[in-house]
N, C-alpha and C positions, 0 to 999 in steps of 0.2 A: 504493500500500500503506500502511495507516495505521501510525503511528509507535508506536502501543499496542497491546500484545497483545490477541487476542480473548479472549472470557469462557471458552470452552470450552478445553479441550487440543487444542494444534495437532499435526496429522500432517500431515508433509511428504511428498505422493505425487509420486515419482520417476519419470519414463519418459523415453526417449529415441526420437522427439522429442517435443515436448510440442503436441498429442497428435495422433497418427496416426489417420487415419481408422477403421482398424481395431480400433483400441484402445477402443471404446465401453464394453468391459466394465470397464476403469480409472473411467472417469469415473462409470457407473452405481453401482458399489460406494462409490466416494468419496463421491458426491452423497448416498447411502442413509444416511450415518453421522449419528447424533444425539447421542451423547455426545462426539464430536470434532468438531474444526474442520478440514476437508481444505484443503491450499494446495497447488497444482500447481507443482512446481519441475522444471528442467531445463537445460541448457547452452543451448538453443534452443528456439524455437517450430517447428512446422511450418507451411509457407506457407499451405498449404489444409488444415489440420488441424480437428478437432472445436472447436466453440464452447466455452469456458471461462468461469466468472465472473471477469472481469477482476480484480477486486479481490481474488481469492484465486490470482493467477498472480505467480510470480517467476521470472524467466529471467537466465541468466549475461549474455547480450548480447540487446539489445531490436533491432538492426537486421539486415539481411540481408547478403548478399555476401561473396568470398573475405577481404576485409580483417577484417571483423567475426569472422569464424571464427577469427583469430588469439588471441583472448581466451579460446578454449576450449583452447588447445593445452598451458598448464602444467597445467590440470586433469585433461585427458585422459592426459597422459604420467606426472604425478607425483601428481595428487591434489590440487593448490594450488590454492586458490581463496579468499584471505583477504578478498576485498572481498565477495565472494558470500556466504559464511559469515557476515560481520559484518551483512550485510542480514536473513540468515534468523535469525540470534541475536535479533533485536529482536523476534520472533514469540515467542520462547520455546517454540520447540517440544519435544515430548515424544519423539516417535520419527521414524523416517524409513521410508516404506515405498516401496520399489522394486519396479518390475515389469519381468520377465525378467532372468534371471542375470546377464546382459552388463551391464545397467544396474546389479544390484545390488554388482557388483564397482567398477564405477566410482563409486558412491555410498559405500562403505564409509569412503573418507577424509575425505569429508565428514561423515558420520555421526560418525566419531571427532572431528573438529574440533570439532562440535556438543556432543559428550557425550551423545549418545543412543543408544538400540538402533537395530539395522537389521534390519529385517523385508523377506524377499526372496519374492516370488511367482513360482513358475516356471509358464510357461505353456504351453509345448510345444517347439519347436526349440532352446531352450537347455538342454533335458534330454535331447532324443531325438537331434540330429545327433551324428553321428560326430566323433571328435576328427580324423579324416583330413579330412572335408570342411570343418571349422571353420578348419583350418589351411591348406586349400587357398583357402578362400573369399577374397572382396576386403575380408570385413568384419575390419577390425582390430581391434576389440573381441573378435571371436571367436576370433582367434589368442591372445590375450592372456588370453581366459578359459580356454582350455586350459592356458596356462602356470601361471596363478595361481588356479585352482580351490581349492586348497586354501587360501588366503590367505582367500577367500570363508567357505569352511566353518567357519575358526577365529574369522573376527570377527564374523560375524553372530549374532543372538540367536535368530532364529527362521526357518524356512523353510516356505513355505505350496506344497504341490503343488495344482495345480487338479483332479486326480483321483489315483485309486489308481495307475493306469497311470502317470503323471507320479512320483509317490511311487516306485515300484518302480525307473523309469530313474534317478532321483537316488541311491538306495541302493546301485545298480549302480556308479555314479561314486563311491562310498564317501563321500557325505555323510552327516552325523551323524544317525543316526534318532533322538537325543533332541531334536534340535533340529527335528523335521520334524512337520507335520501336513497332513491332508487337508482342503480347505475349497471348497466350490463357490461361485461367485459368485452365483448366484440371478437371480431373473427378477420383474420388476415385473409380476405377474400381472393388476394392474389396467390397466396402459398395455397390455400384450401381450394383449389379449381380442378376439375377432373383433367386428368392427363391426355394429351393429344394422341389419338392411335390406340386407344386401349378401349376395347369392346365390353360392354356391360355383360355379364353372365346373370345365369340364373341362381344368383348368389343370395342370400340374406346375411347381413352382417351385423355382428354384436360388437362393440368394444367399450371395455369399462371393467371396473373391480368385481371379481366374483364373490359378492356379498348378499346378504338378504335383500339390501334395498334395491340392488339393480335387476331384481325380478327374472332372472334366467331360467328359473324352474318352471315359469309361467310359459316363456319363449320356449324351451324344448318341447313341453307338452303340446303348445300350439302348433310348432313345426311338424310334430309328428303326425297331427291331423292333416296339416297341408300336404305331408309326403304321401297321405294314403291316396289323395287323388294326382297329385303332382310328382312322382316320385324323382324328377330331375332337379328340383329345387334342393339347394344345400345350405346348410347353416355353418356359417364360420363365426367362431368367437375366439376374440383377442383380449387378453388380459388375464389376471392371476388374482388369487385371493383365497379365504378360508374354506370356501365352498368349493373349490375346483373339484376335489375327489368326487363328493356325492355328486355334482352336477355331471361329471364324466359318465358317473354310473348310470344315471338316469337318462343320460343321451344315448347307451347303450340298449337301454330298454326300449325307448321310444322312436329312435332316428335310424335311417337307415344311410343317410347321408349327412356328415357332419365333421367339422374339424376344430380342435381345441389348439390355438397357437401359442398360448402363453401371452407373457409381455413382450410388445414388440415397439422398436423405436419408431417416432413420429413418421418417417418416411415410407416405413412398412405400412404403417396404418394408413396413411394416404393412398398407397398404391392398390391396398384392397378397397377403400372408398371408391376409387375408379372402377374396378372390376365390378363391385356389387350391384344390385340393382335396387335392393330396399336396405334402409337401416333399420334395424329394431332392437329397442332396448326397454321393455316394460317395466319401467319403474314402479315402485310401491312404498308405503310408508311401512318401515318395519316396527319390529313389536316395542323398540326402545324410544320409537318417535321420529327416527332418523329418516329423514326425507329429501327428495331432491330440492336443491334451492333454485338452481337454474342451471341445466345440464348443457354446459359449454359444448360437448361433444355433439349434442344434437344439432346445434347452429353449424358447427365444423361439417358434418354430414351434409347437412342441407347446401351450404356452400358448394361442396363438391357435386351438387346436383343429385341428392338421394332424396326421395321420401321417406318420412320416417313413421314407422308405424309402433305405438307404444300404448299405454294406459292413461287415460286422462286424470293425472292425479298431480296435486301441488304445482310446483313449478315447472312440469312439463306444459302445463297449458298455456304457459307465457313463450315457449320455444318453438311450438307446433301450432300451426293453424290448420284446425280439423276441417278435413274436405279440400284443402287447397295446397298445403304444402306436405300433409301426411294425413293418418288416420289415427283416431284415439278411441279405444275401448273401454268401457268402464273397469276399474281398478280390480284387478285379478279375476277378472272375466276371460277363460282360456278360449270359451267357443266363440265370442267377439273377436278376440285377439286373432283366432285361427281363420276366422272367416275375412277380416282385413287383410291378413297376410296372402291368404289364397287367392283374392280378388286382385291384387297387384301382382303377384306371381304368373299369373294366367293372362295378364294383360300388360306387355310391355310398353305399348303406346301411352297408355294411361300413366304408367311409371314415370317415362320420360317426359310428359307435359308437367306432373306433378314435381319432378325434379327441377325442372326449369322454373317453375314457379318458387318453389324452395330456394333457389339459389337467387332469384331476384328478390326474395323477401328478407334475406340475410343481408345481400349488398345495400338494401334499402335502409333497413332498422338495425342491423347490428356489425356494421362497419368499425374494424378496429381502430381504423385512424380517425373516424369521427368520434368514436367513444372515448378515446384516448386524449381527445381535444377538452371534450367535457369534464374528464376527469383532473385534467390540469387546471381548469376554470374552478373545479371544487378545491383543489389545492391553494390556488389563489384566494380564495374566499376564507379558508381555514387561517392563512396565515393574515388575514386582517386587511390585505393589499385592496380588495376591491370594495371599498366603503358604500358603495351604492348597492350591495346587494346583500340580504342574510346570508347565514352560512348555509341554511338549507334552501332548496331550490322551490322557486313558486310553481304553482300548477302551470302556468304556460311554457317553464321550462324544463318541468321534471321530466327525466329521461323516458322517452318514449312514450310521454304520456297521452299524446292523441292516436298513435298508432295502437297502443295497448288496449286503451277503450273502445277502439274501432273494430279490434279482432276480437275482444271480448264478447260484442254484441253479436258476432258471426258464429259464436261456439254454441 
């Protein structure tokens, strides 16, 4: 790390760990900044995490192992990290942007020590999981979060909800509405565009973590019904997680054609999105309350020209326009899900038209460049430099307010 401060104002991007493979949206958003320089900070690095620009990474400890973790204890328990704060102060940061509510609470003392505003983005489980589930979990940060949520509400400058659904969940938890905005991350529509010369195949693609929330069990059962009539339809699943083994067993029982590819790098995922005809991810609300806040991968798939088939649940309704960019079935209704999949698999022309509408929708409403400019305006307001505007957005400016209301009326 350079001893001199960067030319652009520095935003400290905080996540735990830095940076889990499932957190591509954090890197995507930060690297799209133009008026600010993002530096990634955390108590520790993820061993097999996402690649980051090393010259803009600062962690509390550089080594791995149980003894190295002792360096984090005072920070995690008391918010005390004077040497870490001293290193960060050399960058002259102007604000700290933490991702997930749990991390926001942990980062609050650090923001105070640096004398800068704290912005917290809520993504999903941090807003939707029940207090009972958080208290019963093995996540120490979850239990502390339930106890000290009011401290975060009082100390942060701005809360960003990744969807209107997440905003409503936060309001239910009595977070301050005057500090809250809805903001979608956005999609790099140039990067996420179908590969020239690649032909669509009779493939239904899933990408995501193999856990309860993603609903793969329902997808496998539905695809079994599809293959009874359309045996050439194949299911391809990209991702890994705690349910992979039982899901593979379920697939062996119900499917004649399928592939589990495990975790794959982004370029491989994009290639499969170019080959597939349908993207399917029937997300559900888990027993813990964990639910989709706003599934960025849905927007990425639509940007690639893929219609989406899913359940009409929570944040999914803000990502897919039923009947236009995809088809949504009632949550956990396998028969309805199978009917949507079967109809699209049997009609490539309808798939293509819906895929064109999906890409146009994302390019218009979820373009990364436009969304990032909106985020930078939020940063400016949080810094108090835009005296003509309040911290929170007015209805006329609220992120995608008009499109969202229009789309809701169509569902």
